[in-house]
C-alpha positions in Angstrom: 10.4 9.0 -9.3 9.2 11.5 -6.7 10.6 14.4 -4.8 11.4 13.6 -1.2 9.5 16.6 0.1 6.4 15.2 -1.8 6.5 12.0 0.3 4.5 13.7 3.1 7.0 12.6 5.8 8.3 16.1 6.7 11.8 15.8 5.1 13.2 18.9 3.5 15.2 17.7 0.5 15.6 18.4 -3.2 16.5 14.8 -3.9 14.4 12.6 -6.2 13.9 9.0 -5.1 12.4 5.9 -6.6 9.1 5.0 -4.8 7.9 1.6 -5.8 4.3 0.6 -5.0 1.9 -2.3 -5.5 -1.1 -2.2 -7.8 -3.3 -4.6 -9.7 -6.2 -6.9 -9.3 -6.3 -10.0 -7.1 -9.6 -11.5 -8.2 -7.9 -14.7 -9.4 -6.7 -15.3 -5.8 -10.2 -15.2 -4.2 -10.7 -17.7 -1.4 -13.9 -19.3 -0.2 -14.0 -16.5 2.4 -13.9 -13.8 -0.3 -16.6 -15.6 -2.4 -18.9 -16.0 0.7 -18.3 -12.4 1.9 -19.1 -11.1 -1.6 -22.3 -13.1 -1.7 -23.5 -12.0 1.7 -22.8 -8.4 0.8 -24.7 -8.6 -2.4 -27.7 -10.2 -0.6 -27.4 -7.4 2.1 -27.2 -10.1 4.8 -24.1 -8.1 6.0 -24.5 -4.4 6.0 -21.3 -2.4 6.7 -21.6 0.5 9.1 -21.2 4.1 7.8 -17.5 4.2 8.6 -16.7 0.6 7.4 -15.3 -0.4 4.0 -15.7 -4.1 3.5 -13.7 -5.7 0.6 -14.7 -9.2 -0.6 -11.4 -9.7 -2.6 -7.7 -9.7 -1.7 -5.7 -6.6 -2.0 -2.4 -6.2 -3.8 -0.1 -5.0 -1.0 3.6 -4.9 -0.2 5.0 -8.1 1.5 8.5 -6.8 1.7 9.9 -3.3 1.8 13.1 -1.4 1.0 14.7 1.5 2.8 15.3 4.7 0.8 18.3 7.0 1.6 18.8 10.6 0.5 20.6 13.8 1.5 18.5 16.6 3.0 19.1 20.4 2.5 21.6 20.4 5.5 23.8 17.8 3.6 22.9 15.1 6.1 22.1 11.6 4.9 18.6 10.4 5.9 17.3 6.9 5.6 13.6 6.0 5.7 13.0 2.3 6.5 10.1 0.4 4.9 9.3 3.1 2.4 9.3 1.5 -1.0 7.7 -1.8 -2.0 10.2 -4.5 -2.8 7.7 -7.3 -3.3 4.0 -7.5 -3.7 1.3 -10.1 -3.2 -2.4 -10.5 -2.8 -3.3 -10.2 0.8 -6.6 -11.2 2.4 
């Protein structure tokens, strides 16, 4: 449960909404790509640039989203599409 104004989207509202997010480890879902990339990174055969972040494992991310509706301080209903995670999966 978070305040709408804390979402960082510029809405002025005192409402509290349910923000669902994805978390967790995906190491069990590692593919041959992930195993190979991890090995090459450990051997320093691939060296990421200073601005790159290379992950050798899948990430837990939303695969389906829900819209969230709330009333702002002007008593106007607002709806933010694709805000809250409705389903998560290991991506990558």
